[in-house]
C-alpha positions in Angstrom: -16.4 10.5 10.5 -15.4 10.0 6.9 -16.8 7.1 4.8 -15.0 5.4 1.9 -16.4 3.2 -0.8 -13.3 1.0 -1.3 -10.6 -0.8 0.7 -7.6 1.0 -0.7 -8.0 4.7 0.1 -8.7 4.5 3.9 -5.2 3.1 4.6 -3.5 5.5 2.2 -5.3 8.4 3.9 -4.3 7.2 7.3 -0.7 6.7 6.4 -0.5 10.1 4.9 -1.9 11.7 8.0 -5.2 12.8 6.5 -7.0 10.5 9.1 -6.1 9.9 12.7 -7.5 6.4 12.7 -9.7 4.1 10.7 -11.6 0.8 11.2 -12.6 -1.4 8.3 -10.2 -4.4 7.9 -8.8 -7.5 9.5 -5.2 -8.3 10.5 -4.3 -10.4 7.5 -5.4 -7.6 5.1 -3.5 -5.0 7.1 -0.4 -7.2 7.0 -0.7 -7.6 3.3 -1.1 -3.9 2.7 1.9 -3.1 4.9 4.0 -5.6 2.9 2.8 -4.2 -0.5 2.8 -0.5 0.3 5.1 0.0 3.2 2.5 1.6 5.5 3.5 2.6 9.0 0.2 1.8 10.6 -0.7 -0.6 13.4 -3.5 -2.4 15.0 -4.6 -0.6 18.2 -8.0 -2.2 19.0 -10.8 -4.5 17.8 -14.3 -3.8 16.6 -16.3 -6.7 15.2 -16.1 -9.8 13.1 -18.3 -10.4 10.1 -18.0 -14.2 9.9 -17.4 -15.7 6.5 -19.9 -18.5 5.8 -20.6 -21.1 3.2 -24.1 -21.2 1.9 -26.0 -23.6 -0.3 -29.5 -24.0 -1.9 -28.9 -27.7 -2.2 -27.0 -29.0 0.9 -27.3 -28.8 4.6 -23.6 -29.5 5.3 -20.3 -29.3 3.5 -19.9 -33.0 4.4 -22.7 -33.6 1.9 -20.8 -32.1 -1.1 -21.0 -34.7 -3.9 -18.1 -35.8 -6.1 -17.0 -33.1 -8.5 -19.1 -30.4 -6.7 -18.7 -26.8 -7.8 -17.9 -24.5 -4.9 -17.7 -20.8 -5.3 -15.0 -18.8 -3.6 -13.8 -15.2 -3.7 -11.2 -14.3 -6.3 -9.4 -11.8 -4.1 -6.5 -13.1 -2.0 -7.6 -11.9 1.5 -11.1 -13.4 1.1 -10.4 -16.3 -1.1 -7.9 -17.4 1.6 -10.7 -17.4 4.2 -12.8 -19.6 1.9 -10.1 -22.2 2.3 -11.6 -23.0 5.6 -12.9 -25.9 3.6 -9.8 -27.6 5.1 -11.3 -27.3 8.6 -14.3 -29.4 7.4 -12.2 -32.0 5.8 -13.2 -31.2 2.2 -9.6 -30.4 1.1 -6.1 -30.4 2.6 -3.6 -27.7 2.0 0.1 -28.2 1.5 2.2 -28.6 4.8 2.9 -25.2 6.3 0.1 -23.4 4.6 -2.6 -22.4 7.0 -5.8 -20.5 6.3 -4.4 -17.6 8.4 -1.9 -17.0 5.6 -3.0 -14.3 3.1 -0.8 -16.0 0.5 -2.8 -19.3 0.5 -4.6 -19.9 -2.8 -6.3 -22.8 -4.5 -2.9 -23.7 -5.9 -2.0 -24.7 -2.4 -4.6 -27.5 -2.2 -2.6 -30.7 -1.8 -5.5 -33.2 -1.4 -9.0 -33.0 -2.9 -10.5 -36.4 -2.5 -13.9 -35.5 -3.9 -12.4 -33.6 -6.8 -14.2 -30.4 -5.8 -14.1 -27.7 -8.4 -13.2 -24.3 -6.8 -14.9 -21.6 -8.9 -13.3 -18.2 -8.3 -15.7 -15.2 -8.7 -15.9 -11.6 -7.6 -17.2 -11.5 -4.1 -20.3 -9.5 -5.1 -21.2 -12.2 -7.7 -21.3 -15.2 -5.4 -24.8 -14.7 -4.0 -26.2 -14.4 -7.5 -24.3 -17.5 -8.6 -25.4 -19.6 -5.6 -28.1 -21.4 -7.7 -25.6 -22.6 -10.2 -23.2 -23.9 -7.5 -23.4 -26.6 -4.9 -22.1 -24.2 -2.3 -20.4 -20.8 -2.1 -18.3 -18.8 0.4 -20.0 -15.4 0.8 -18.8 -12.3 2.7 -21.3 -11.3 5.4 -22.1 -7.9 3.8 -23.1 -9.5 0.5 -24.9 -12.4 2.3 -27.1 -10.0 4.3 -27.9 -8.0 1.1 -29.1 -11.4 -0.4 -31.3 -12.1 2.6 -28.9 -14.5 4.3 -28.0 -14.4 8.0 -24.6 -16.0 8.8 -25.4 -17.7 12.1 -28.8 -18.9 10.8 -28.3 -19.8 7.2 -24.6 -20.7 6.7 -23.9 -24.5 6.4 -20.4 -23.8 7.7 -18.9 -20.7 9.3 -15.4 -19.6 10.2 -14.1 -19.5 13.8 -15.5 -16.3 15.4 -12.3 -16.0 17.4 -10.0 -16.4 14.4 -7.8 -13.7 12.8 -10.4 -12.0 10.8 -11.9 -9.6 13.4 -12.0 -6.0 12.0 -9.7 -3.7 13.8 -9.0 0.0 14.6 -5.7 1.2 13.1 -3.6 4.2 13.7 -0.2 5.4 12.6 2.7 3.7 14.3 3.9 7.0 15.8 0.5 7.6 17.5 0.0 4.1 18.9 0.7 5.2 22.6 -1.0 8.6 22.4 -3.7 9.1 25.1 -6.4 9.9 22.5 -5.8 6.5 20.9 -6.5 4.7 24.2 -9.6 6.8 24.7 -10.9 6.0 21.2 -10.4 2.3 21.7 -12.0 2.3 25.2 -15.0 4.2 23.8 -15.5 1.5 21.1 -14.7 -1.5 23.3 -17.5 -0.7 25.7 -20.5 -2.5 27.0 -22.7 0.0 25.3 -21.2 -0.7 21.9 -21.4 -4.4 22.5 -25.1 -4.3 23.3 -25.7 -2.1 20.3 -24.0 -4.6 18.0 -25.8 -7.5 19.5 -29.3 -5.9 19.3 -29.0 -4.2 15.9 -27.3 -6.8 13.7 -28.9 -10.1 14.9 -25.7 -12.1 14.5 -24.7 -10.7 11.1 -21.7 -9.1 12.9 -20.4 -10.0 16.3 -18.3 -8.0 18.8 -14.7 -9.0 18.6 -13.6 -7.4 22.0 
């Protein structure tokens, strides 16, 4: 097993053949990387979902957002897009044809904002620290947990656990039907792994298979 400290090199290493498989990203991010870099890598199985949540020190629900509220969202496309689940809760409405499953959705795609919510774009790592200065903020699960927040307990709104943002196992396109790929996926998508995730992470991450 090889660990990486960023989201760029694992796919580059896989595409180059330095890795046989990797598992760290969701489908919209993979689609974006393929479009940008021309990778010949594909989704071969699912691992877990780290549900994006909105958190607040002031409110119990997104419905309680006051007029002109400041809401923090991530400033990177694949996560800032997830923060636009604000539409699901009726806070904003995106332009026709723009759904929150599109990695291209941005705050510029907000068509209706009846409460005149101010979307404050920050680096994902800064959002927990900025929570006291905001009415609410969208925070990635890894940063939420580091800040002592538990998604299924503390989030005032959470994305659909069956949505497109489950992390996945990827392999090179030419290997997708190899027997070892099927064995790898079967080993991960097992009852033993499901039980381990459920007992070790207490709802911070959830099996996606």
